[in-house]
C-alpha positions in Angstrom: 93.4 111.8 103.4 94.6 110.9 106.9 97.8 108.8 106.7 98.9 106.9 109.8 102.1 104.8 110.2 101.5 102.1 112.8 103.6 99.3 114.2 103.3 95.5 114.5 100.3 93.6 115.9 98.9 96.5 117.9 99.2 98.6 114.8 97.3 96.1 112.7 94.5 95.9 115.3 94.3 99.7 115.3 94.3 99.9 111.5 91.3 101.5 109.8 90.4 102.4 106.2 92.7 101.3 103.4 95.4 99.3 105.2 98.8 98.4 103.9 100.4 95.6 105.9 104.2 96.1 105.3 106.8 93.3 105.4 109.8 94.1 103.3 112.1 91.4 104.7 110.5 89.3 103.3 106.8 88.2 103.2 105.3 90.8 100.9 108.4 91.0 98.7 108.2 87.2 98.3 104.4 87.4 97.5 105.0 90.0 94.8 107.7 87.9 93.2 105.6 84.8 93.3 102.6 86.6 91.6 105.0 88.1 89.1 106.2 84.6 88.3 102.6 83.5 87.6 101.3 82.1 90.9 97.5 82.2 90.7 96.9 83.3 94.3 98.4 83.2 97.7 96.6 82.2 100.9 98.1 84.0 103.9 97.7 82.2 107.2 98.8 83.2 110.7 98.8 79.6 112.1 101.4 77.1 110.7 99.2 74.2 111.8 96.3 75.5 109.8 98.7 75.7 106.8 99.6 72.0 107.2 95.9 71.1 107.5 95.0 73.0 104.3 97.8 71.3 102.4 96.4 67.9 103.5 93.0 68.9 102.0 94.6 70.4 98.9 97.8 68.5 98.1 98.3 70.4 94.8 98.9 73.7 96.7 102.4 74.8 97.6 103.5 75.5 101.2 105.7 78.5 101.8 106.8 80.2 105.0 109.0 80.4 108.1 109.4 80.7 111.8 112.5 82.4 113.0 113.4 83.0 109.4 113.9 79.3 108.7 111.8 77.2 106.4 109.2 75.1 108.2 109.5 71.3 108.0 107.7 69.8 105.0 107.3 73.1 103.3 108.1 73.5 99.6 110.1 76.7 100.2 110.6 79.2 103.0 110.2 83.0 103.0 113.1 83.6 100.7 112.4 85.1 97.2 115.8 83.9 95.9 115.4 80.4 97.1 111.8 80.2 95.8 113.1 80.7 92.3 113.9 77.0 92.2 110.2 76.1 92.6 107.8 76.3 89.7 104.8 78.4 90.9 103.0 79.2 87.6 99.3 78.6 87.9 99.7 77.4 91.5 98.0 78.4 94.8 100.6 79.1 97.5 99.8 78.7 101.2 101.9 81.3 103.0 102.6 81.6 106.8 105.2 83.8 108.5 106.0 85.2 111.9 105.3 88.8 110.9 103.6 89.6 107.6 100.7 87.2 107.6 100.1 87.9 111.3 99.3 91.5 110.3 96.5 90.5 108.0 95.1 88.2 110.6 94.9 91.1 113.1 93.7 93.9 110.8 90.1 93.1 111.6 88.8 96.6 111.2 90.5 97.5 107.9 88.2 98.2 105.0 90.7 97.0 102.4 94.1 95.3 102.8 97.2 95.4 100.6 100.5 93.6 101.2 103.2 96.3 101.1 106.9 96.1 100.2 109.5 98.3 98.5 109.1 96.3 95.2 105.5 97.5 95.0 105.7 100.8 96.9 105.0 103.3 94.1 102.2 101.1 92.8 100.7 101.0 96.3 100.8 104.8 96.4 99.1 105.0 93.0 96.4 102.5 94.1 95.8 104.6 97.3 95.6 107.8 95.3 93.1 106.2 92.8 90.9 104.9 95.7 91.2 108.2 97.6 90.2 106.8 101.0 89.6 109.1 104.0 91.8 106.9 106.1 95.1 105.1 105.3 96.9 102.8 107.7 100.5 101.8 106.9 101.3 99.0 109.3 104.9 98.0 109.7 105.2 94.4 110.9 108.8 94.5 112.0 110.8 91.5 113.2 108.5 88.6 114.2 105.8 91.3 114.8 107.6 92.1 118.0 110.3 94.7 117.2 110.2 97.6 114.8 112.6 97.4 111.9 114.1 100.1 109.7 113.1 98.6 106.4 109.4 98.4 107.1 109.3 101.9 108.6 111.2 103.2 105.6 108.7 101.6 103.2 105.8 103.2 105.1 107.6 106.6 105.0 108.3 106.2 101.3 104.7 105.5 100.4 103.6 108.4 102.5 106.2 110.7 100.9 104.8 109.8 97.4 101.3 110.6 98.5 102.3 113.9 100.1 104.6 115.0 97.4 107.8 115.0 99.5 111.1 113.1 98.8 113.3 110.6 100.5 116.9 109.7 99.4 116.1 106.0 98.9 119.6 105.1 97.7 121.1 106.5 100.9 118.4 104.8 103.1 118.9 101.4 101.4 122.6 101.6 101.9 122.0 102.2 105.6 119.9 99.1 105.8 123.0 97.0 105.1 124.3 98.0 108.5 121.0 97.8 110.5 118.1 95.4 110.0 119.5 94.1 106.8 122.9 93.2 108.2 121.9 89.5 108.7 121.8 89.1 104.9 125.6 89.8 104.8 126.5 87.5 107.6 128.3 84.4 106.2 127.0 82.2 109.0 123.3 83.0 108.1 123.3 82.5 104.4 121.3 79.3 104.4 118.4 81.2 106.1 119.0 84.8 105.0 120.8 84.7 101.7 122.4 88.0 100.5 120.4 87.7 97.3 117.2 88.2 99.3 118.4 91.7 100.4 119.0 92.8 96.9 115.7 91.4 95.6 113.7 93.0 98.5 115.2 96.5 98.1 114.5 96.8 94.3 112.2 99.8 94.9 109.2 100.3 92.6 110.0 97.1 90.6 106.4 95.9 89.9 103.5 97.7 88.3 100.9 96.0 90.5 99.8 95.7 94.0 99.2 92.6 96.1 95.6 92.8 97.4 93.8 90.7 100.0 90.5 89.3 98.7 87.9 87.5 100.7 86.4 84.4 99.3 83.0 82.7 100.0 84.8 79.4 100.7 86.8 81.0 103.5 90.1 80.7 101.6 90.8 84.4 101.5 93.8 85.1 99.3 96.3 87.6 97.9 96.0 88.4 94.2 97.8 90.7 91.8 96.0 93.8 90.8 97.7 95.7 87.9 98.1 99.5 88.2 
């Protein structure tokens, strides 16, 4: 099994084999929480305008997402797992667009299979990869706005690889360091409306869920993310 860690849009375009598009803060953490809370499926879109158009056609669907971290106008909730708890999602289809995570899926054109990756599903992702036993694994870290590498996404990729290779990482130590690097914004009092501290704690709950978030193609073109139990 050849495991590669790739970065951002170019990494997504270079991805081959079983591909994990990683966005810890916060896209694929949010999707895992939504599916855990009973959302039926999530439609990831790169283009916000396409999200608005889809909502017009399907007013019963929920709109979720951000640009610059902030909720988009007219959306039901942003990219925040803690703020999304106020919205009932059971049985709902969620349209999701972000500046990093969903861009990765849109650009992973040569991937054979795609999962959304985060720390909350990391060990399940590794178990799924082991079960599938692909020749090629691409772990794509989407970073900040898909433009700058971030510590949390790279950590998630390295953690998944360590499980597959039988090595170890001191995750408690690494997560503590995140509070002073890419996760520092969640502890800034001036940014709590966009980056609430609760999101940090929800996103770093490593190995929380016994399922993966898998991208599935649909004949109607509304390709979606669904929960697959491990």
